[in-house]
N, C-alpha and C positions, 0 to 999 in steps of 0.2 A: 768672532773677535780673535785677533791674532796678537802674538807677543809684541810688546812695544820695544822699538829700537830707537834710541835717542842720538841724533846727530848733533844738535845744539838746542838751545832753549826754545827756538821757534820751529824746529823741524824734527818731528817725531813720526816714525812709521808704525802703523799698527795700533791695536788697542782702541779702535774706533776714532782715531784722530782724523782730521781732514786729510784728503789725499795730498801727497807730495808730488809736485811736477818735476820730472827730470827732462830737460829739454835743451836743445842747441843744435848746431849743424852736425851733419853726419861726420864730416872731416874738418879738421882745423886747417882750412884752406890757406888763409893768410891772416895777418894780424888785424888789418882793417876790418875785414868781414867778421872776425870773431868778436872784436870789441864792440862793433856796431850792433851785432846780434845780441850780445850779452846785455848791453845797455837797454835795448828795446824789451828784451825778456824781463829784465828787472822792473822796468816801468810798468809793464802789463801785470805782472804777478803782484807787484806792490799795490797797484790800483784795485785788483780783485781780491787781495789778501790771500793769495795762494802760496803756501810754502814751496820754495823753488831751489833746485840744484842745477847748475849749468853743466851741460854735457858736450863733449867734443872729443873725437878720436885722433890720436897722434899718429896712428898707423892702421891702415885698412889692409890687414895682412891676408884677407880671404877674398880679394877681388876676383871677378870672373876671368879677367885677362891679365897676362903678365905686363901688358902695356898700360894698364889703368893707373891713375894717380893713387898714391898710397898715403900721402900726408907728410908732415914735417919730420917725423921720427921721434924717438923717445925724448932726447934732451931738449930739442927745440920746442916740441909739443908741451912738455911739462913746464918749460919757462913761460910759454904763452898762457897756459892754464893758471900758473902762479900769478901772472899779471892780471888775469880776470879776477882772481880772488882778492888781490890787493886793491884794484881800482874800483870794484863794484861791491866788495864785501860779500861775496857769494861763495858757497861751497861748490866743489867741482867733482865730476865723475868722468872717468874714461876707462877704456878697456885695455887689458894686457893680453899678450899672446904667448909669452914665454916666461918660465919661472924666474929667469934672471932679471926680468923687468920689475918684479914685485917690490923690491926694496926701494928703488928710486921712486917708483910711482907712489908708494906709501908715504913718502916725504912731502908730497904735494897734494895728492888726491884725498878727498874725504870719503869717497866710495870707489872701490875698485870693482870693475865690471869684468865678468868672464863671458866671452862670446859664446853663442849657442853651439857652434860647431866644436867648441873646446870644453864643453861643460862636464865631460867625463874624464878629462886629463888630470890624473891624480897629482902629479908633481906641480902642475900649475895651481890647482886648488890649495894644496898644502902651502905653497909659497905665498899665495895671496892671503891665506888665513893668518900666517905668521906676521903679516903687516899690522895686525890688530885693527885694521880699518873695517868699515862696513863692507861686506862683499855681496854684490848683486850678480847672481848667476842666471843667465838666460837659458831657459829650457830648450834643449836641442829640438830641431824640427823633426827629428827621427825618434823622439822619446815619448813614452806615455807619461802623464803627470806624476803617477805614483813612482815611476822610476827615479824621480828627483830625490826621493828619500835617501838613496845611496850618496847623492851629492851632498845633501845636508849632513849626513853622518861623517863624510870625509872632512868637512869643514869643522864640525864639532869636535871630532877626534883630534884635530890639529890645533885645538884650543881657541876656536873662534865661534861665538854664539850670535854674532851680529850678521845675520844672513837674510838676504832678500832673494826671492825667486820670481823670475819674469816669464810670463806667457807671451810668445811672439809668433804664434801660428804653427801648424803642423803640416808636413808635406802631404799633399793630396794629389796623387798622380804626378805627372810631369809638369814642371814649371808652374806650380800653383800651391797655395797655402790656404788652409781653413783654420778658423779659431773655434775650438771647443770650449765654450764658456764654463763647462764643468771643471776644466783644469784649474781655474782660479780657486774654486772651493776645495778641490782635492789637494792642491799644493798648500793651501792655508791650513789644512788638517795636519800638515807636518810640523806645525807650530811656528811658522815663520810668516812675516808679512809678504803679500804678493803684489807684483807690479804688472800692469798691462802695457805692452809695447804696441801702441796704436799704429805706428808707421811701418815698422818691419812686418807687421801682420798683413799688410796689403801689398807686399812685394810679389813680383812674379819672377822667382829666381831664375837667372839665366835667360829671361824672356826676350832680351834684346840681342841675343847671340853672344856678344863679348861683354855684355853688362846686364845688370838686373833691371827688369821693368817694375811697374807698380801702378796701383790705382788709388791715388791719394784722395779722390773724391769720397772714398768709403771711410776715411779716417774719423770724421765726426760721428758717424753712425756706430761704428764698432766701439769707439770711446764711450759713448753714452750707454751702450749695451753692457759693456764690462763694468762700468761704474754702478749700474743698476744691480748687477750680480753682487758686487762688493769688491773693491780694491783698496789697497793701502797707498798705491803710488801709480802715477800715469807717466809713461815714457813717450816722448814725441820728438822726432827730429824735425827741425824747422829751418828755413833758409829764406833770406830776402828775395831770392830769385831762383827757385828750384830748377827751372829750365836750364840755367847756366851752372848748376852745382857740379862739382867734380866727382861726386859719389852719391848714389841713391836719390838723385833728383826726382824720379818719377813717383816715389812714395813719400817724399817729404811734404810737410805742410807749409804753405806760404806764410811767412812771418806776420804779415799784416792781417791775416785771417785768425790768428790765434785767440785774440780777445773774445771774439764772437763765438768761437768754437768752445771755449772754456766756460762761458756763462751757464749754459744748460747743464754742463757736467758738474759744476759747483752745486747747482740746485739739486740734482739727482743725488749727489754724494751726501748732501745735508739731509735729504729725506730718508735715505737708506740707513744712515747712522744716527738719525734723530739729533742732529747737531743744532 
């Protein structure tokens, strides 16, 4: 059992609550795609009674190539996420890459996410903590799960106890990741709810030369396995047409597959937590 973190009356992380789904496209590509995806996600999660937070990145600052798409940027991206909140009555999560983005992001986002490559950046963590929002930190591909204790301490010492930690795979040789399911238990022992990032865990970093590859066919299997171990939240990037996505297409889940993928996960979550 992990500490309970309350976002609103219907979304609570930890303490054996049902898992919360964090889902949306990797990048906020354009308004039409974002709104269509948010509408479909709300339809599916409402039907299945799954607590849901919409995810979309306004800037992909760590792309493999300098020529890759990065997204609409801070101001336009936050405006679009604010529109999602207003039109669909959904909380939203996105990532920040620089300390000076935290204040503006905190005015719109319900959860501020710290990318894996930046999880040890003290100034970024401190700035995010001061927003007083829920902070979701992705464990670096280069870190052991117990090393995330230092990250938790940085956030707590900065005055924020609303912390989530995400497992998203560990570097395994070149251009490959593996998931050590023990990480979920080890990070939960730090006293925080844990998230499993199902789609980034199947990435093949740099596998396509100037972009990242991936094996999205493994997403359902790893999701079920992590849920059986015990998670407080499930992170998935989804897209209406992953083959045409501007970022992370090879590891994203097809939007119209989500409902069937979630059904057994819901059952497993209920069995594990005796819901």
